[in-house]
N, C-alpha and C positions, 0 to 999 in steps of 0.2 A: 195444582201447586207446583211451583218451580223449585229448582235445586237450592237456591238461597234460603227460601222459607223452610223447606224440608230439613236441610242441614241444621239450621238454627233450632228448630223444634226438637229434633232427636238428640242433639247435644245438650240442650237445656234439660231434657228428660233424664239424661245420664247424670246431670248435676243434681238431680233430686228436686227440681223446681215443679211447682204445681201448674199443670197445663190443662187446657180444654181437651177432654177425651176425644171429641170429634176431630179436632185439629191434629192431635197426636196420631190418631188412626190413619188419617189421610197422609201424614208425613211418612209413616211406616209403609204404607202402600206404595208411595212414591219411591222410597228407598229399595223396596223389594224389586222394583222394575228398573231402577237406575244404578248401574255398576259403580259410578263415582260416589254417589251418596251412600250406597251400601258400604263402600270401603271406609268412608268417614265414620259411619256408625260402628263398624267393626273395630276400627282403630280406637275409638273412644272406649269401647267395652274392654279392649285389651289393657289399656292404660288403667282403667278403673279396677280391673281384676288384679293387676300386678301390684298396685299401691305405690306410694312415694318412697323411692330408695335413692340415696345420694352417696356419692363417694365422700369420705371424710375430708374436710378442708385441710387437716394436718397432713394427710397423705399427698394431696395435690400440691401443697406448699413445698414439701420435701422434694417431690419430683420436679417441680418447676425450678428449684434451686439447682438441681442437677442438669437442667436444660432439657428435660424430657418433653418432646413434642406431643406425646400421647396425653400427658397430664394437661397440657395447654388446651388440647381439643376437648377434654373432659370438662375443664373449668368453663370453656366457652358454652358448652351445652347446658351446664348448671346455671350460669348467669342468664341465659336466655329463657330459662324456665321460670316464668313469673306468674304464679297463681292469680295475682291481682288482675291479670288481663281479662279473666273470665268474670264478668260482672254478676252482681247478685240480684239485680232487679228482674221482674218477670219478663219472659220472652216478648210479650206483646208490646212492652214499653221501649224496646230497642229497635234501631233502624235495621233494615235488611242487610246492610253492608257489614254489620258487626259479627256475622258468622265467621268472617275471615280471622279476626283476632282469636276467637274461640277455637277455631280449627288449628291455628298456629300454636295455641297453648297445648292442645292435645299432641301435636307433632313434637313440640319441645319436650313434653313430659316423656314421650316415647323414647326420644334420644337419651334423656337422663337415665331412664330405667335401664335401657340396654347397655349403656356404657358403664354405669355404676355397678351393674352386676359383674362386669369384667373387672372393675376396679377392686371389688371385694376379694378377688383371687390373685394369686401370684402372677397370673398371666397378664396383668395390666401393663407391666413394663414392656412386654414383647408383643402386645396385641396389635394387630394390623388393621383392625376394623376402622373404617372412616365413619364418624358420627353422622355427617350429612348424608352419605350414601345409605347408611342403615335406615335412617328415618325415611328417606325417599322410597326405599324398597318396601318398607312396612306400609307406608301410606298408599302405595300403588299396587299392593299385593292383592290382586283380584284376577281370576282366570279370564273373565270376559271384559276386562278393561283394556282399551287400546293403549299401546305404549306411546308416549309423547314423541313427536317428531323433532329432529334437531338438524340444524344446518351443519355441513362439514366444517371442521375446525379451521381449515384453511380459509374458507369463505368468511368466517367470523373474524379471523385475524385481519383479513384484507379490509373488511368493513370498518373495524375499529381503527385501523391505521388511516383509512380514508377520512373518517370523521375527525380524528385528531389533526390531520393535516389541514382540513378545511377550517377548523375552529382556530387553533393556535392563539389563544388569548395572551395578552401581554402579561409578563411576570411582575410581581411586586418589585419595589426598589431594593435589589439585593447587592451586596458586596461580599467579597471573600477576604477574610482576615485570618491569618495563621491557619489556613487550610479549612476553616469552618465558614459556612455560608451564614451571613447576617442579613437581617431585614430591617428597614428603617422603622423607627418607633417615634413616639412623641415625647420621650423622656428629655427633660431639659438638661443642659450641660451643667455639671457642678462647678463650684468656684475654683477647684484645684484639679488640674489634669496633667498627666505625665505622657510624654511621647513614648509610644510603644512599638511603632513599626510603620508600615505603609500599606495602602490599598490602591488597586488599579481600577478606576471607574470613570464614567463620564458624569456622574451625579445628575443625570437627566439633561445635560446640556447638549449631548450629541458629540462632544469632543472628549475622547478618552485621555486621561492623564494619571499621574501618580500623586497621591495625596498622603500627607502624614496622618497617622492614626493615633488617637489619644485614648487613655483609659483613666478611670478614677480608682481602680482596684481590681483584683483578680475576680473573674466570674461576672463582672458587670458588663454594660454595653460598651461598644467602641464608638468613639466620636471622630467625625471627619469634618474639617472646616472647609466650607465652600469658598468660592471666589469673593463673595460679599462679606466674608468673615463670620458667617453663621455656622454654629456647630450643629451637625446633624448626627443623631444617635442611631446606632444599629445594634440590634440584639441578636444573639445566636438563634438559629432556627433549630429547635429541639423537639423531640417527642419522647413520651414515656413508654417503657416496656418493662413490665414487672416492677422491680424495685430500682430501676436505673434509668438515667436520661441518656438519650442518643442524639447526637448532633448531625445535621445535614452537612456533608463534607464535599469539597471540590478541590482537585489538584491544579486547576487553572483559574485565573481571575475571571470574574464576571464583568466584562468590559463596559457594559452599558445597562442602564435601567431598562427593564422590560425583557431582559434575557433570562431564560430559564436554566438552572443548573441541571446537569445530567450525571451519568456514571463517570467515575474516574477514567482518565484517558487510557490506561492500560487494562481496563476491564471490558471484556466482550459483552455486548448487549444480548438480551434474549431474542430468540427467533419465533416465539409464540406468546400469546397473551398470558399463559400460565407460568411464564418464566423459563421454560425449557429452552435449551439444555443447560444453561448456566446456573439457574436458580430453581429451588423447589419450595413449595409452601411449608412454612415452619410453624406458624401460629398466628396470633393477632396481638396488636399493641393495646395500650390503655384506652385508645379511642375506638377499638374494634376494627382497625384497619389491618388487612392481611400483611404479614411479615414474611419475606422470602430469604432463605439461607442459601449460601453458595452450594453447588452440587459437586462432589459430596462435601459434607461438613456441617458445622453448627454456626452459631452467630457470635463466636468468641471475637472474631475480627470485625464484625458488623453485619448488617443485613440490608436488603434492598426493599424498596417500596414501589409498587406498580404505578403506571401513569394514571392521571385523571382522578385523583382522590377528591373528595368533596370539599366545598368551600371552607368548612370549619377545620380542615386538616392543616397541620403546620406547613405542608407543601401543597395545599389545595389548588387543583387546576393544572398542575405541572404535566405537560404531555410526555415527559421523559421518565424513564426509570431513574431512581435516585438511590444514593448510597448513604447509610447512616452508621456512625461509629460511636461507641460508648464514651461519654464524657468522664474523663479520669479525674 
């Protein structure tokens, strides 16, 4: 019996599912001889014995309003704990790959239990435990389990930089208006527009120029008329964080379509993939993307997003660090 089958069977047994006695016996024999599978079984038993304990949502909301990074980490762990991940059908009916979601559910539950115990005490505000680190330590807590190998951080940074340089995909059609990055949309121009300023762009022609910018009201898209008289609409690039919207900002024009925005000119860029020394991980936004705050400090003046976010992100694919400020 291999690790996938053994892990699936023992975790199903912990869920109280009816299993073939012979298969369960063979799975337990495998776990007795396999450090990794034994650690999975031990983790499941610990979670089962501890029970489901959650930090009160009211407490998390109050701490988030105060900008407490610890509360954000707790909420991330709670939101990732989804009991529905563990299916109810018999083990024999599931594919071998499905032990991974089940194992993830155990790991997420362990994170929630450990953090919420801290949340139940006054120590939550000053707790310095990292949820991900705690879960990893618990899952790998076995005397005879080998520690995972890792490449030096400098090598990882060089590899990441090399990959970004090799790919460098073209950016969407961006323009900068009033210090905020806008992206072209398919919104038709309304019948009444008012001149509101100018933008510097090539509108995809290859020749950069200054164009009048029009709006139909505060908070709506910006319209730019091309050489053929067609109005092109551009909407602000924004992302949600908590109860607020943050816009992608740039203090220099984006002179041509296909050009990516980056950090403001006066802001030093990070020297490592984790944002150091200028940024530190603060939490995550409404899409689950990591948010970085200036070092030291919070996000009152804005926050940074690391390069290479997924395609569905507001700045998906950008190879640069970007800066986001709250929409007032």
